[in-house]
Backbone of each chain as ProteinMPNN parsed JSONL, in Angstrom:
{"seq_chain_A": "MRDFSWTAAEKKIARAAFDLAVGRELASVRQQVESMLATSPDVDAVWRVHDYLSEKRREIDTKYDYRYSVLPSVFARLVREGWLSEADLHGLAAEKVEAITRILALGRP", "coords_chain_A": {"N_chain_A": [[32.492, -47.695, 12.779], [29.559, -49.862, 12.813], [27.816, -50.938, 9.817], [24.607, -50.456, 9.612], [21.483, -51.884, 8.739], [18.636, -50.302, 7.436], [15.305, -50.15, 8.003], [12.371, -49.337, 6.102], [10.528, -47.93, 7.616], [12.126, -46.918, 9.619], [13.831, -45.349, 8.146], [12.031, -43.457, 7.507], [11.499, -42.269, 10.047], [14.121, -41.401, 10.665], [14.665, -39.554, 8.607], [12.67, -37.655, 9.3], [13.493, -36.809, 11.819], [15.969, -35.81, 11.151], [15.254, -33.674, 9.546], [13.782, -32.175, 11.265], [15.68, -31.353, 13.117], [17.366, -29.806, 11.501], [15.641, -27.808, 10.803], [15.135, -26.747, 13.309], [17.624, -25.769, 13.909], [18.132, -23.953, 11.919], [16.063, -22.095, 12.407], [17.003, -20.985, 14.686], [19.431, -19.785, 13.814], [18.296, -17.851, 12.21], [16.927, -16.354, 14.224], [19.104, -15.431, 15.609], [20.294, -13.815, 13.729], [18.31, -11.876, 13.449], [18.277, -10.796, 15.903], [20.898, -9.712, 15.962], [20.708, -7.748, 14.149], [18.68, -6.261, 15.232], [19.892, -5.224, 17.558], [22.113, -3.847, 16.698], [22.72, -0.975, 15.53], [24.51, 0.182, 13.777], [25.98, 0.66, 10.491], [27.73, -1.325, 9.632], [26.797, -3.701, 10.622], [25.566, -5.457, 8.877], [27.686, -6.75, 7.67], [28.785, -8.162, 9.774], [26.689, -9.927, 10.202], [26.914, -11.218, 7.724], [29.349, -12.549, 8.048], [28.78, -14.231, 10.195], [26.679, -15.821, 9.072], [28.216, -17.002, 7.04], [29.956, -18.574, 8.5], [28.152, -20.253, 9.884], [26.823, -21.475, 7.776], [28.814, -23.054, 6.607], [29.415, -24.73, 8.798], [26.865, -26.031, 9.203], [26.377, -27.266, 6.689], [28.329, -29.189, 6.723], [27.762, -30.617, 8.988], [25.16, -31.708, 8.695], [24.826, -34.475, 7.32], [23.427, -36.832, 5.413], [24.059, -39.629, 5.002], [23.461, -42.957, 5.456], [25.455, -44.393, 6.628], [26.754, -42.745, 8.403], [24.895, -41.626, 9.914], [24.177, -42.359, 12.659], [26.234, -41.166, 14.165], [25.797, -38.51, 13.372], [23.313, -38.104, 14.476], [23.872, -38.324, 17.151], [25.483, -36.263, 17.64], [23.679, -34.249, 17.068], [21.958, -34.604, 19.229], [23.58, -34.085, 21.355], [24.163, -31.348, 20.886], [21.698, -30.362, 21.364], [19.77, -30.117, 19.368], [18.075, -32.198, 18.77], [16.042, -34.372, 20.697], [16.281, -37.337, 22.606], [13.877, -38.573, 22.39], [12.916, -37.758, 20.012], [13.977, -39.581, 18.338], [12.652, -41.788, 18.572], [11.517, -45.055, 17.774], [13.495, -45.964, 16.156], [15.584, -48.83, 15.73], [16.763, -50.85, 18.354], [19.588, -51.374, 18.182], [20.487, -49.206, 16.83], [19.813, -47.062, 18.426], [21.425, -47.65, 20.609], [23.99, -47.443, 19.447], [24.002, -44.667, 18.96], [23.814, -43.761, 21.688], [26.166, -44.841, 22.64], [28.153, -43.397, 21.196], [27.495, -40.809, 22.113], [28.272, -41.161, 24.833], [30.95, -41.348, 24.497], [31.827, -38.915, 23.936], [32.673, -36.134, 21.719], [31.787, -37.019, 18.374]], "CA_chain_A": [[31.045, -47.985, 13.136], [28.865, -50.975, 12.036], [26.881, -50.413, 8.891], [23.278, -50.894, 9.907], [20.444, -51.805, 7.743], [17.553, -49.328, 7.95], [13.926, -50.477, 7.489], [11.557, -48.196, 5.512], [9.932, -47.186, 8.82], [13.295, -46.37, 10.28], [14.237, -44.252, 7.241], [11.109, -42.234, 7.675], [11.857, -41.67, 11.352], [15.452, -40.818, 10.537], [14.469, -38.304, 7.787], [11.912, -36.65, 10.035], [14.318, -36.314, 12.961], [16.945, -34.961, 10.599], [14.552, -32.422, 8.97], [13.382, -31.499, 12.478], [16.929, -30.779, 13.698], [17.891, -28.736, 10.704], [14.635, -26.758, 10.929], [15.377, -25.988, 14.574], [18.96, -25.062, 13.911], [17.897, -22.737, 10.994], [15.169, -21.151, 13.151], [17.966, -20.376, 15.658], [20.236, -18.945, 13.162], [17.419, -16.653, 11.828], [16.677, -15.579, 15.43], [20.425, -14.713, 15.985], [20.465, -12.646, 12.739], [17.36, -10.794, 13.744], [18.746, -10.144, 17.137], [22.16, -8.868, 15.61], [20.197, -6.57, 13.401], [17.904, -5.341, 16.144], [20.657, -4.587, 18.6], [23.343, -3.165, 16.025], [22.23, 0.093, 14.63], [25.607, 0.718, 12.856], [25.797, 0.031, 9.137], [28.608, -2.51, 9.354], [26.2, -4.903, 11.18], [25.281, -6.371, 7.827], [28.845, -7.625, 7.401], [28.861, -9.119, 10.9], [25.627, -10.846, 9.962], [27.35, -11.988, 6.682], [30.377, -13.359, 8.703], [28.056, -15.169, 11.047], [25.981, -16.784, 8.191], [29.128, -17.824, 6.332], [30.476, -19.71, 9.463], [26.976, -21.193, 10.21], [26.531, -22.395, 6.621], [29.886, -24.035, 6.51], [29.193, -25.818, 9.901], [25.641, -26.84, 8.931], [26.569, -28.107, 5.486], [29.218, -30.349, 7.07], [27.154, -31.425, 10.002], [23.949, -32.366, 8.287], [25.208, -35.476, 6.316], [22.361, -37.856, 5.538], [24.507, -40.946, 4.648], [23.152, -43.837, 6.586], [26.587, -44.964, 7.315], [27.297, -41.878, 9.332], [23.742, -41.091, 10.616], [24.219, -42.379, 14.087], [27.147, -40.082, 14.633], [25.165, -37.184, 13.142], [22.255, -37.999, 15.458], [24.609, -38.172, 18.458], [25.946, -34.82, 17.736], [22.507, -33.328, 17.222], [21.387, -34.726, 20.557], [24.49, -33.377, 22.291], [23.973, -29.936, 20.761], [20.379, -29.926, 21.763], [18.827, -29.972, 18.228], [17.216, -33.375, 18.867], [15.995, -35.145, 21.962], [16.197, -38.907, 22.329], [12.475, -38.863, 22.046], [12.766, -37.542, 18.499], [14.551, -40.725, 17.524], [11.872, -42.954, 18.985], [11.116, -45.894, 16.641], [14.703, -46.51, 15.609], [15.82, -50.082, 16.3], [17.604, -50.712, 19.592], [20.947, -51.348, 17.834], [20.924, -47.781, 16.433], [19.809, -46.127, 19.613], [22.561, -48.035, 21.43], [25.139, -46.844, 18.848], [24.012, -43.225, 19.324], [24.172, -43.592, 23.1], [27.631, -45.152, 22.881], [28.946, -42.206, 20.726], [27.29, -39.699, 23.136], [29.041, -41.456, 26.088], [32.338, -41.195, 24.195], [32.139, -37.46, 23.683], [32.535, -35.578, 20.404], [31.93, -38.083, 17.489]], "C_chain_A": [[30.501, -49.033, 12.237], [27.981, -50.347, 11.005], [25.506, -51.158, 9.139], [22.396, -50.978, 8.727], [19.232, -51.135, 8.308], [16.199, -49.797, 7.219], [13.299, -49.133, 6.855], [11.03, -47.298, 6.558], [11.0, -46.369, 9.479], [13.853, -45.147, 9.448], [13.386, -43.154, 7.417], [11.326, -41.582, 8.975], [13.164, -40.886, 11.311], [15.29, -39.463, 9.818], [13.714, -37.217, 8.548], [12.594, -36.034, 11.088], [15.474, -35.346, 12.351], [16.412, -33.565, 10.088], [14.146, -31.534, 10.153], [14.562, -30.653, 13.001], [17.414, -29.548, 12.789], [16.886, -27.545, 10.734], [14.836, -25.929, 12.163], [16.586, -25.163, 14.536], [18.819, -23.748, 12.955], [17.125, -21.623, 11.646], [16.107, -20.37, 14.123], [18.873, -19.524, 15.018], [19.468, -17.706, 12.755], [17.206, -15.707, 13.064], [17.911, -14.828, 15.84], [20.634, -13.567, 15.036], [19.547, -11.485, 13.024], [17.715, -10.078, 14.988], [20.0, -9.239, 16.856], [21.695, -7.655, 14.995], [19.494, -5.62, 14.279], [18.796, -4.616, 17.165], [21.992, -3.819, 18.017], [22.881, -2.055, 15.068], [23.291, 0.514, 13.655], [25.472, -0.025, 11.542], [26.605, -1.175, 8.896], [27.964, -3.778, 9.898], [25.864, -5.853, 10.133], [26.53, -7.276, 7.479], [29.06, -8.583, 8.587], [27.884, -10.275, 10.74], [26.231, -11.86, 8.785], [28.391, -12.988, 7.232], [29.734, -14.49, 9.404], [27.425, -16.314, 10.128], [27.06, -17.597, 7.416], [29.632, -18.975, 7.199], [29.34, -20.682, 9.687], [26.736, -22.142, 8.961], [27.605, -23.443, 6.44], [29.674, -25.188, 7.566], [27.976, -26.663, 9.587], [25.862, -27.708, 7.72], [27.434, -29.417, 5.836], [28.464, -31.29, 8.015], [25.931, -32.272, 9.561], [24.233, -33.323, 6.997], [24.283, -36.613, 6.476], [22.807, -39.121, 4.948], [24.142, -41.841, 5.729], [24.251, -44.364, 7.402], [27.049, -44.019, 8.409], [26.111, -41.314, 10.293], [23.752, -41.252, 12.147], [25.185, -41.403, 14.695], [26.53, -38.74, 14.51], [24.075, -37.019, 14.249], [22.827, -37.719, 16.88], [25.003, -36.755, 18.667], [24.782, -33.855, 17.862], [21.838, -33.385, 18.535], [22.247, -33.95, 21.539], [24.271, -31.84, 22.188], [22.536, -29.441, 21.05], [19.339, -29.712, 20.66], [17.809, -31.106, 18.188], [17.226, -33.852, 20.319], [15.969, -36.564, 21.65], [14.87, -39.287, 21.897], [12.146, -38.749, 20.501], [13.162, -38.722, 17.7], [13.7, -41.93, 17.92], [11.397, -43.723, 17.84], [12.326, -46.492, 15.934], [15.013, -47.86, 16.328], [16.867, -49.933, 17.368], [19.141, -50.513, 19.219], [21.356, -49.883, 17.44], [20.844, -46.752, 17.529], [21.066, -46.406, 20.513], [23.807, -47.376, 20.823], [25.171, -45.405, 19.143], [24.366, -43.056, 20.737], [25.589, -43.848, 23.322], [28.485, -43.98, 22.377], [28.667, -41.02, 21.682], [28.141, -39.928, 24.384], [30.504, -41.229, 25.8], [32.734, -39.72, 24.151], [32.001, -37.11, 22.171], [32.754, -36.749, 19.385], [33.097, -37.604, 16.471]], "O_chain_A": [[30.877, -49.135, 11.069], [27.418, -49.286, 11.275], [25.368, -52.352, 8.871], [22.547, -50.201, 7.784], [18.84, -51.342, 9.456], [16.085, -49.796, 5.993], [13.738, -48.016, 7.127], [11.063, -46.074, 6.439], [10.765, -45.22, 9.855], [14.263, -44.119, 9.987], [13.83, -42.008, 7.484], [11.338, -40.352, 9.01], [13.259, -39.803, 11.889], [15.697, -38.41, 10.311], [14.046, -36.034, 8.47], [12.39, -34.846, 11.34], [15.848, -34.318, 12.916], [17.047, -32.516, 10.206], [14.164, -30.307, 10.057], [14.45, -29.458, 13.275], [17.79, -28.48, 13.273], [17.309, -26.39, 10.692], [14.75, -24.701, 12.17], [16.631, -24.037, 15.03], [19.342, -22.67, 13.24], [17.421, -20.436, 11.505], [15.93, -19.165, 14.302], [19.164, -18.482, 15.606], [19.964, -16.596, 12.947], [17.29, -14.483, 12.963], [17.817, -13.717, 16.362], [21.082, -12.489, 15.428], [19.9, -10.314, 12.881], [17.482, -8.876, 15.118], [20.135, -8.16, 17.434], [22.226, -6.58, 15.274], [19.62, -4.4, 14.172], [18.473, -3.504, 17.585], [22.798, -3.271, 18.768], [22.692, -2.302, 13.876], [22.937, 1.211, 12.705], [24.95, -1.137, 11.464], [26.25, -1.999, 8.053], [28.508, -4.86, 9.677], [25.858, -7.049, 10.426], [26.377, -8.419, 7.05], [29.487, -9.719, 8.38], [28.177, -11.422, 11.079], [26.082, -13.08, 8.856], [28.316, -14.172, 6.905], [30.131, -15.639, 9.208], [27.599, -17.51, 10.358], [26.838, -18.78, 7.158], [29.735, -20.126, 6.775], [29.587, -21.888, 9.674], [26.5, -23.345, 9.075], [27.309, -24.602, 6.148], [29.745, -26.38, 7.265], [28.035, -27.889, 9.689], [25.511, -28.886, 7.785], [27.238, -30.506, 5.298], [28.5, -32.515, 7.896], [25.733, -33.397, 10.019], [23.924, -32.994, 5.852], [24.292, -37.304, 7.494], [21.942, -39.763, 4.353], [24.468, -41.551, 6.88], [24.132, -44.72, 8.574], [27.724, -44.493, 9.323], [26.362, -40.647, 11.297], [23.356, -40.323, 12.851], [24.872, -40.852, 15.751], [26.681, -37.896, 15.393], [23.943, -35.957, 14.857], [22.262, -36.949, 17.658], [24.858, -36.166, 19.738], [24.817, -32.853, 18.577], [21.219, -32.416, 18.973], [21.746, -33.257, 22.425], [24.202, -31.133, 23.194], [22.243, -28.247, 20.979], [18.232, -29.228, 20.897], [16.746, -30.936, 17.59], [18.218, -33.761, 21.042], [15.661, -36.963, 20.527], [14.703, -40.225, 21.117], [11.336, -39.445, 19.887], [12.764, -38.882, 16.546], [14.08, -43.049, 17.575], [10.871, -43.103, 16.917], [12.176, -47.45, 15.177], [14.686, -47.966, 17.51], [17.726, -49.052, 17.325], [19.852, -49.686, 19.791], [22.471, -49.445, 17.724], [21.594, -45.779, 17.605], [21.656, -45.486, 21.08], [24.612, -46.806, 21.56], [26.216, -44.888, 19.54], [25.218, -42.211, 21.011], [26.216, -43.153, 24.122], [29.444, -43.595, 23.046], [29.605, -40.293, 22.008], [28.68, -38.97, 24.938], [31.266, -40.944, 26.725], [33.904, -39.379, 24.325], [31.254, -37.778, 21.455], [33.777, -37.426, 19.48], [33.459, -38.343, 15.555]]}, "seq_chain_B": "MRDFSWTAAEKKIARAAFDLAVGRELASVRQQVESMLATSPDVDAVWRVHDYLSEKRREIDTKYDYRYSVLPSVFARLVREGWLSEADLHGLAAEKVEAITRILALGRP", "coords_chain_B": {"N_chain_B": [[42.516, 8.395, -17.778], [43.287, 11.691, -16.472], [45.693, 12.414, -13.979], [44.813, 13.98, -11.191], [45.604, 16.53, -8.924], [44.894, 16.704, -5.564], [43.556, 18.975, -3.18], [43.933, 19.684, 0.344], [41.455, 20.353, 1.306], [39.751, 19.406, -0.689], [40.195, 16.681, -0.494], [39.077, 16.219, 1.957], [36.357, 16.728, 1.346], [35.894, 14.821, -0.567], [36.339, 12.481, 0.882], [34.271, 12.599, 2.686], [32.05, 12.415, 1.027], [32.368, 9.985, -0.113], [32.127, 8.328, 2.195], [29.539, 8.957, 2.897], [28.207, 7.844, 0.707], [28.741, 5.058, 0.914], [27.637, 4.666, 3.353], [24.959, 5.151, 2.869], [24.457, 3.094, 1.01], [24.917, 0.806, 2.493], [22.919, 1.044, 4.306], [20.778, 0.543, 2.713], [21.287, -2.054, 1.967], [20.949, -3.251, 4.414], [18.267, -2.726, 4.906], [17.118, -4.247, 2.87], [17.762, -6.797, 3.655], [16.308, -6.916, 5.995], [13.8, -6.836, 4.965], [13.66, -9.047, 3.48], [13.817, -11.043, 5.479], [11.486, -10.39, 6.851], [9.534, -10.978, 5.073], [9.748, -13.489, 4.398], [8.876, -16.448, 5.68], [9.918, -18.972, 5.72], [12.42, -21.419, 6.765], [14.751, -21.464, 5.117], [15.175, -18.932, 4.369], [17.376, -17.631, 5.505], [19.618, -18.562, 4.129], [19.25, -17.381, 1.63], [19.458, -14.8, 2.319], [22.099, -14.885, 3.063], [23.294, -15.432, 0.576], [22.631, -13.154, -0.864], [24.001, -11.242, 0.639], [26.69, -11.989, 0.283], [26.95, -11.527, -2.418], [26.5, -8.749, -2.457], [28.563, -7.836, -0.903], [30.921, -8.43, -2.325], [30.483, -6.955, -4.538], [30.389, -4.278, -3.342], [32.898, -4.086, -2.091], [34.581, -4.074, -4.281], [33.627, -1.859, -5.65], [33.913, 0.497, -3.962], [36.545, 2.133, -4.061], [39.078, 3.81, -2.802], [41.279, 5.174, -4.148], [42.96, 8.066, -5.274], [43.493, 8.233, -7.87], [41.466, 6.957, -9.21], [39.162, 7.919, -8.295], [37.367, 9.873, -9.465], [36.058, 8.241, -11.418], [34.816, 6.431, -9.66], [33.139, 8.064, -8.234], [31.518, 9.002, -10.286], [30.16, 6.662, -10.863], [28.874, 6.241, -8.463], [27.194, 8.421, -8.404], [25.569, 7.863, -10.685], [24.394, 5.509, -9.867], [22.844, 6.434, -7.887], [23.694, 6.85, -5.201], [25.067, 8.956, -4.571], [24.432, 12.556, -4.848], [25.023, 15.236, -7.254], [25.349, 17.362, -5.745], [26.431, 16.458, -3.454], [29.094, 16.419, -3.93], [29.936, 18.95, -4.026], [32.238, 21.489, -4.007], [34.483, 20.35, -4.906], [37.088, 20.808, -7.154], [36.685, 22.412, -10.403], [37.759, 20.909, -12.537], [37.665, 18.263, -11.607], [35.0, 17.934, -11.235], [34.147, 18.18, -13.778], [35.453, 16.025, -15.039], [34.052, 14.021, -13.777], [31.464, 14.393, -14.669], [31.943, 14.009, -17.416], [32.534, 11.264, -17.541], [30.143, 10.306, -16.599], [28.619, 11.069, -18.771], [29.577, 9.357, -20.729], [28.614, 6.932, -20.027], [28.742, 3.615, -18.5], [31.584, 3.676, -16.285]], "CA_chain_B": [[42.114, 9.593, -17.04], [44.361, 12.554, -15.891], [45.826, 12.247, -12.516], [44.613, 15.248, -10.577], [46.137, 16.789, -7.592], [43.784, 17.036, -4.669], [43.955, 19.817, -2.102], [43.42, 19.103, 1.598], [39.914, 20.579, 1.44], [39.116, 18.453, -1.594], [40.32, 15.421, 0.072], [38.073, 16.124, 3.035], [35.005, 16.544, 0.711], [35.973, 13.469, -1.288], [36.202, 11.393, 1.924], [32.867, 12.758, 3.267], [31.109, 11.961, 0.033], [32.612, 8.51, -0.142], [31.559, 7.734, 3.409], [28.196, 9.204, 2.84], [27.606, 6.893, -0.274], [28.895, 3.775, 1.463], [26.681, 4.476, 4.471], [23.66, 4.94, 2.231], [24.292, 1.87, 0.389], [24.893, -0.21, 3.429], [21.639, 1.163, 5.002], [19.922, 0.008, 1.803], [21.394, -3.501, 2.085], [20.299, -3.724, 5.688], [16.821, -2.696, 4.683], [16.724, -5.392, 1.953], [17.87, -8.03, 4.516], [15.271, -7.002, 6.98], [12.604, -7.028, 4.251], [13.761, -10.468, 3.08], [13.417, -11.845, 6.647], [10.19, -10.119, 7.271], [8.507, -11.46, 4.098], [10.09, -15.039, 4.084], [8.836, -17.108, 6.983], [10.548, -20.341, 5.605], [13.765, -21.448, 7.46], [15.91, -21.345, 4.159], [15.412, -17.546, 4.079], [18.718, -17.129, 6.035], [20.565, -18.779, 3.015], [18.997, -16.451, 0.553], [20.091, -13.541, 2.863], [23.563, -15.052, 2.89], [23.686, -15.325, -1.002], [22.519, -11.722, -1.184], [25.075, -10.421, 1.267], [27.898, -12.421, -0.384], [27.036, -10.778, -3.65], [26.629, -7.258, -2.147], [29.947, -7.55, -0.261], [31.977, -8.541, -3.459], [30.211, -5.682, -5.325], [30.759, -3.106, -2.663], [34.312, -4.13, -1.944], [35.148, -3.679, -5.582], [33.149, -0.462, -6.1], [34.373, 1.581, -3.119], [38.013, 2.15, -4.129], [39.435, 5.209, -2.586], [42.553, 5.724, -4.671], [42.62, 9.32, -5.917], [43.588, 8.058, -9.336], [40.252, 6.314, -9.793], [38.021, 8.445, -7.535], [36.418, 10.51, -10.351], [35.181, 7.102, -11.962], [33.961, 5.901, -8.531], [32.105, 9.11, -7.949], [30.537, 8.918, -11.361], [29.28, 5.466, -10.724], [27.989, 6.446, -7.299], [26.01, 9.383, -8.831], [24.678, 7.199, -11.594], [23.598, 4.578, -9.055], [21.916, 7.201, -6.925], [24.186, 6.845, -3.834], [25.527, 10.413, -4.391], [23.95, 13.506, -5.802], [26.077, 16.013, -7.609], [25.459, 18.303, -4.595], [27.334, 15.847, -2.369], [30.455, 16.713, -4.396], [30.125, 20.345, -4.113], [33.522, 21.983, -3.338], [35.626, 19.723, -5.651], [37.569, 21.814, -8.237], [35.959, 22.252, -11.581], [38.371, 19.885, -13.388], [37.193, 17.056, -11.206], [33.544, 17.834, -11.468], [34.025, 18.015, -15.294], [35.853, 14.582, -15.29], [32.94, 13.06, -13.414], [30.383, 14.58, -15.732], [32.309, 13.451, -18.699], [32.441, 9.888, -17.395], [28.704, 10.063, -16.602], [28.033, 11.179, -20.123], [30.053, 8.24, -21.47], [28.031, 5.678, -19.6], [29.42, 3.02, -17.426], [32.962, 3.85, -16.305]], "C_chain_B": [[43.374, 10.385, -16.468], [44.588, 12.28, -14.422], [45.822, 13.694, -11.896], [45.401, 15.366, -9.239], [44.941, 17.229, -6.76], [44.22, 17.929, -3.467], [43.386, 19.155, -0.824], [41.893, 19.199, 1.71], [39.161, 19.65, 0.522], [39.083, 17.01, -1.04], [39.159, 15.161, 1.187], [36.652, 15.925, 2.384], [34.851, 15.266, 0.052], [35.606, 12.346, -0.151], [34.748, 11.426, 2.486], [31.867, 12.163, 2.326], [31.167, 10.454, -0.149], [31.99, 7.812, 1.069], [30.12, 7.82, 3.41], [27.546, 8.099, 1.913], [27.606, 5.444, 0.411], [27.869, 3.522, 2.588], [25.265, 4.436, 3.871], [23.46, 3.569, 1.668], [24.171, 0.722, 1.356], [23.512, -0.179, 4.163], [20.698, 0.558, 4.026], [19.999, -1.532, 1.812], [20.771, -3.972, 3.198], [18.766, -3.825, 5.478], [16.211, -3.911, 3.812], [16.724, -6.688, 2.715], [16.748, -8.082, 5.389], [13.982, -7.285, 6.349], [12.516, -8.537, 3.889], [13.311, -11.372, 4.263], [12.01, -11.7, 6.969], [9.134, -10.727, 6.369], [8.792, -12.916, 3.775], [10.041, -15.854, 5.349], [9.608, -18.514, 6.85], [11.924, -20.27, 6.247], [14.943, -21.125, 6.476], [16.128, -19.879, 3.837], [16.81, -17.096, 4.482], [19.781, -17.426, 4.916], [20.427, -17.832, 1.928], [19.574, -15.134, 1.048], [21.6, -13.7, 2.717], [24.032, -14.919, 1.532], [23.714, -13.772, -1.241], [23.632, -10.888, -0.618], [26.403, -10.755, 0.661], [28.044, -11.599, -1.739], [27.187, -9.318, -3.43], [28.078, -6.917, -1.655], [30.975, -7.488, -1.364], [31.733, -7.187, -4.177], [30.719, -4.399, -4.624], [32.266, -2.942, -2.41], [35.048, -3.574, -3.207], [34.821, -2.146, -5.853], [33.817, 0.615, -5.305], [35.878, 1.505, -3.0], [38.386, 3.594, -3.999], [40.81, 5.656, -2.996], [42.201, 6.955, -5.435], [42.671, 9.197, -7.388], [42.228, 7.584, -10.009], [38.998, 6.931, -9.169], [37.014, 9.173, -8.434], [35.424, 9.387, -11.036], [34.215, 6.55, -10.738], [32.874, 6.896, -8.191], [31.132, 9.07, -9.057], [29.556, 7.808, -11.241], [28.356, 5.588, -9.632], [26.86, 7.44, -7.612], [25.062, 8.642, -9.749], [23.793, 6.213, -10.893], [22.668, 5.207, -8.0], [22.464, 7.232, -5.519], [24.722, 8.23, -3.597], [24.723, 11.313, -5.298], [25.1, 14.442, -6.222], [26.404, 17.093, -6.497], [26.348, 17.832, -3.552], [28.743, 16.118, -2.609], [30.867, 18.119, -4.535], [31.439, 20.764, -3.327], [34.644, 21.368, -4.05], [35.971, 20.8, -6.817], [36.884, 21.416, -9.53], [36.43, 21.115, -12.547], [37.88, 18.497, -12.99], [35.765, 16.845, -11.497], [33.307, 17.583, -13.018], [34.405, 16.51, -15.673], [34.667, 13.704, -14.954], [31.804, 13.175, -14.344], [30.688, 13.961, -17.008], [32.115, 11.944, -18.619], [30.886, 9.496, -17.316], [28.091, 10.096, -18.021], [28.351, 9.947, -21.016], [29.291, 6.975, -21.137], [28.978, 5.005, -18.608], [30.939, 3.161, -17.371], [33.722, 2.553, -16.319]], "O_chain_B": [[44.362, 9.779, -16.053], [43.641, 11.929, -13.717], [46.751, 14.475, -12.099], [45.766, 14.385, -8.59], [44.102, 18.016, -7.199], [45.21, 17.601, -2.812], [42.542, 18.259, -0.86], [41.191, 18.281, 2.133], [38.086, 19.156, 0.863], [38.093, 16.283, -1.125], [38.485, 14.134, 1.272], [35.874, 15.076, 2.819], [33.782, 14.658, 0.093], [34.73, 11.493, -0.298], [34.124, 10.389, 2.712], [30.934, 11.482, 2.751], [30.156, 9.772, -0.313], [31.371, 6.761, 0.908], [29.452, 6.89, 3.861], [26.519, 7.512, 2.256], [26.584, 4.759, 0.445], [27.331, 2.429, 2.769], [24.435, 3.689, 4.388], [22.405, 2.958, 1.838], [23.43, -0.229, 1.11], [23.005, -1.219, 4.582], [19.724, 0.006, 4.538], [18.989, -2.226, 1.692], [20.082, -4.99, 3.132], [18.109, -4.812, 5.808], [15.107, -4.425, 3.994], [15.879, -7.56, 2.516], [16.192, -9.162, 5.587], [13.103, -7.876, 6.975], [11.466, -9.173, 3.984], [12.544, -12.318, 4.083], [11.336, -12.669, 7.319], [8.002, -10.972, 6.789], [8.109, -13.503, 2.936], [11.05, -15.96, 6.046], [9.886, -19.128, 7.88], [12.539, -19.204, 6.282], [15.977, -20.601, 6.891], [17.086, -19.535, 3.146], [17.373, -16.226, 3.818], [20.728, -16.655, 4.76], [21.431, -17.476, 1.311], [20.144, -14.397, 0.243], [22.294, -12.773, 2.301], [25.093, -14.339, 1.304], [24.687, -13.211, -1.744], [24.148, -9.971, -1.256], [27.224, -9.847, 0.524], [29.11, -11.089, -2.084], [27.944, -8.673, -4.155], [28.663, -5.88, -1.969], [31.823, -6.596, -1.364], [32.656, -6.399, -4.383], [31.384, -3.562, -5.235], [32.823, -1.847, -2.498], [35.963, -2.754, -3.145], [35.679, -1.345, -6.224], [34.27, 1.595, -5.897], [36.437, 0.943, -2.058], [38.111, 4.451, -4.839], [41.452, 6.43, -2.286], [41.231, 6.937, -6.193], [42.0, 9.935, -8.109], [41.963, 7.814, -11.189], [37.885, 6.509, -9.483], [35.823, 9.071, -8.141], [34.218, 9.588, -11.179], [33.023, 6.291, -10.905], [31.754, 6.492, -7.881], [29.934, 9.103, -8.778], [28.353, 7.942, -11.464], [27.207, 5.154, -9.716], [25.732, 7.299, -7.139], [23.847, 8.78, -9.604], [22.617, 6.059, -11.225], [21.852, 4.55, -7.355], [21.708, 7.638, -4.637], [24.816, 8.634, -2.438], [24.356, 10.907, -6.401], [26.124, 14.421, -5.539], [27.515, 17.607, -6.367], [26.966, 18.612, -2.828], [29.559, 16.078, -1.688], [31.929, 18.465, -5.053], [31.644, 20.408, -2.166], [35.768, 21.823, -3.836], [35.106, 21.537, -7.29], [36.544, 20.251, -9.738], [35.637, 20.48, -13.242], [37.687, 17.636, -13.848], [35.332, 15.778, -11.933], [32.389, 16.873, -13.429], [33.753, 15.873, -16.5], [34.307, 12.788, -15.695], [31.231, 12.174, -14.774], [29.797, 13.422, -17.664], [31.569, 11.37, -19.561], [30.447, 8.502, -17.894], [27.221, 9.308, -18.392], [27.576, 9.551, -21.887], [29.327, 6.022, -21.916], [29.842, 5.624, -17.986], [31.581, 2.791, -18.354], [34.953, 2.559, -16.336]]}, "name": "protein", "num_of_chains": 2, "seq": "MRDFSWTAAEKKIARAAFDLAVGRELASVRQQVESMLATSPDVDAVWRVHDYLSEKRREIDTKYDYRYSVLPSVFARLVREGWLSEADLHGLAAEKVEAITRILALGRPMRDFSWTAAEKKIARAAFDLAVGRELASVRQQVESMLATSPDVDAVWRVHDYLSEKRREIDTKYDYRYSVLPSVFARLVREGWLSEADLHGLAAEKVEAITRILALGRP"}
């Protein structure tokens, strides 16, 4: 992937979109944990919650990589997974939007 | 510590006490998780829950050791920590109750 240069305005948009996605994903993780606890009265439910959180933490730590060099791939994945809409990336230069769209069209980055 | 022999009746009492303690401790872990979630609206609360569960899991996995050779120490610790009362161990032979009491008197097993 080309190394784009990012203007200050684009960095601000990128950071906001990134934070929005991680916030949405963590809210969904919390909802899942609450639902697991609400629907599992058995005492071992806490270990299933722990296993689930261990898996999500590994996944989220890997996925949310804020290096500008990989950000278009990260955004493409977040759009594919539904954590961002293309509207959330509004304001990025056409070259970046095209890169994201190209990665989306290719399948898993 | 002496290696005691355990009658079938004692093994049954020991197993029930052990399971009772682990059930109580896991119920308390669950309550703590529910309380953390209820009082922390921020999205990062799930990672604090994860850290807490990782620590508890390590602690509980180590503590609940059902080898008969170490069971008096395990029971002494569970009594000290409040997960068992001496009444929950009623029916064990005097030698075991004395061993537990002796460990309790010595402090941390």
